[in-house]
C-alpha positions, 0 to 999 in steps of 0.5 A: 402572537397566538400559539400555533399547533406543532402541525400547523403547515404555516410557519410564523417567524420566531423571535430572537435570531442572532446574526453571526459576527466576526472577531472584533479586537475591541470586543464591542461588535463581536468577541475578541480573539481570546473570547472567541476561543473560549466557552462563551462563544460558538463558531458558526463558520470560518471567522464568524461566531454567536454566543454559545447560549444561542440555540441552533436547534431552531432551524431559522437560526441554523439558516441565518448562521449559514446564510452569513457565508453567502456571496453577494449573488447567493441565496438560501434555497431548498428546504431552508428557503421553503421554511423562510417563506412559511412552509413550517413542516420542512424544518430541515430534518430527515424522516427520523425526525432527528437527523439534521439536513445541511442548509442548501446555499445557491451560490452560482457557478463562479462564487468563491466560497468553500464547502463547510460543515452545516451547508450544501453548496449548489453552483447551478445558475441563479438568475436575479429574478429568482432572488428575494429576501425573507426574514432579512435573509437572502433566499430564492423564490418559492418555486425555485426553492420547491424545485431545489428541495424536490430535486435534491431530496433523498428519494422520490417519496421525500420529494413528494413530501416537499411538494405536499408541504409547500402546497399545505402552506399555500405557497404554490400549487402543483400546476404552477410547479409544472409550469416552472419545471418546463423551463428546467429541462436538463437540470440535474434531478428534474426527472425526480421533480416531474415524478414527484409532481405526478404523485403530489397532493395539495390536501396533505397536512403532514409529512407522515400523511404523505408517506402513508399515502405513498405506501398505499399507492406505490407499495400496496398498488391501490388506487389513488385515494382522496386526501383529508376528505370530509365524510358525511351521513345522508343528513349532512352530519359530519362523520369525520375527515378521512386522512385517506379515503378509497371511495369505491371500496369504502376504506378509510386510512388514518395516520395517528401521530404523537398528538393522537395519544393525548386522552382528549384527542384519542377520545375524538378518534375513537368516536370518529372511527365508531361513526365511520364504521357504523356507516359501513366504512372500513377503517385502518390506523397506522402510527409513526412506529408502524410507518417504517415497517412497509410490509406490515402497513401494506398488509393492513391496508390490503386486509382492510380493503378485502373486508370493505363492502364496495357499495354503489353510491346509491346504497351507501349511508355516507356521502361526500356531498353536503345535501344542505349545500347547493351543488356546484355545476360542472364546467360541462353544465355551465357551457351547456347552460350558456349555449341554451341561453344563447339559443333562446336569445337567437330565437327571440332576436335573430340579430343576436350573435351570442 
């Protein structure tokens, strides 16, 4: 299997996951009681164990360990189900990148299961049609998983991150989630989900790109930017793909993650910034260390916009439209053309009704 980039939004299932097993007096299918108490076995939940060498830093392993507790009608949900469906960037860690979130388990209102470390129980209704199996683990469907991830997120911003990363993995869309939410009025947290969908983008490619965009919109109070938009010169040469682009002002915002510090990547970033500036675009950059300092980031954004040129489209040396490509007609243009063809047909043959 080819190696994937750490920021690839689509997760490929890891190999070597180990299912927890109960104590086995014979020691064949699991540890004996004495072995379970020793250093070679690790308890995952009440009565279940895996070898101590098994790495629970792999999020799918953590999910599998907690899923072993599920009642027959239960399923993994929230961020964990999104990950099982393939949303790589919902890995069960808080924004600090280190603190683990508990694995959310949807168990329904009547299940007999006790809370335990490492899991969070949801006793909301779970219909049979919302249960499926991924990687051999019972989990909820994509829309239910995204819904639960957004409504239980730490705050509105992290709810937007959840939606953006599910969309980045091409698992669902904002429109499909809006339809899903229509049938969930009155559920706890549904207001946060609706607000998150209003702020979501299907073009973000990392959680911190999304967080940067939300500082731009919510804290700096600036117009909603384009996200990951290719910018070209008038000859069709790519100048760069802007993480954030304020088209009216001509401002580009770039989030520089840890991988941007590598020499080759940094060299490309410098060349990209030079090309954008040469064509009259104002560029600002934000790093992971900057991002929690909201006031600093807002100030950087506003200063960049105050220096921007605000050129009208016909005065710009950059464009968002590749001149070598045929323009895509708008819906109004399609309808106008259809009506024109219909009128021509009627004039040539009055029996034609369209």
